[in-house]
N, C-alpha and C positions, 0 to 999 in steps of 0.2 A: 171910246169909240169903236162899234163894232161893223166890220166889214165884209160883204160878202164873201171874201176869200175864206172867213171864220169858219164857215159854216160846210165847207170842203173837208173831206175826209180824205185822208193819206191812204194809198192801198200798197198793198204788202202784196209781195209775189208768196207763192202757195206752193208754188208746185214749175217744175221748167218743160215747159211746151213751148216748141217754135212755131211760127206763124203757121207754116207750110204745115207742121203736125195739126195744130188747131183746124186749118181748113179738112183735111182729111179726115178727121175725126168725127165733124159736125156732119162730113160727108156720107161718111161709113153707118154713121147712127141712121141717118135718114134711107137707108138702103139705096145710096143711088153711085152708079159708077161715074168716072169722069167723063164717060161721053154722055150721060143725061144731064149732070152739069153745065157740061157745055152747050149744051139744046137749051137749056133754062137761062144761060148766063150771057151766052154769044161770044164766050171767051173760048179761043182755040183748045180742044185737047190738050195738044201740047205743051200751051203755058199751062195751064192746070197743073200739069203732071211735072212742069218745071217750079210753080209756085208748090207742092207739096212736097217737092222735094230740096227747096230753099235754093233754088239756082238763079231763080227771078223773083224781083221784089214784087209785094203784092199790089201795092199803090192804093192810093185813094179813090182812083175810078174803080177800079177791080174790087175791092174790097167792099164798096157799096151796092156791086154788080153781085157778089158770091153773097154779102149780108141779105139782100132780098131774096134769094134764092134758096136759102139755107133759112130764112125766119129766125134771124138773128140781129143782133145791134152789130155794125162794123168794127164795134169798140172790140168784141169778143173774137175776133178774128183777127185784129191789130197788136192787140194787147192780152193775150192768154195765158190764164197762171195767174192773174191778180184778182185779191180779195178785194171788193170796194165795201165790205160792209164791216170791216174792223174801225175801231174809233179811236182816235189820238190817245194817248193817256199823259 
C-alpha cells in the first residue's frame, strides 16, 4: 500500500545559515535597507535588526510578512540551507 508520505522527499542541509542570516541575505540581495523592509512589512526596524542578529525569533506571522515583502516562500526564511531536490536513496 502506498501512502502520501511515500511521495515526500527528505531534505538535507547544504549550508549553515541561520534564520536571521537568511533574512539579511534576501533583504540585501534585493537592495533593501532595514528601514525599507520595515516600511513594507510594518515590522519595526529594531525588530528586524534583532531577527537578523538572531536575538528575536522570527515566528510564523513575521515569516509570512517578510516572505510577502521579499517575494519568497516562508520556508526559505524558516529553513535556510535545506535542499529539497535530493531524492532518498
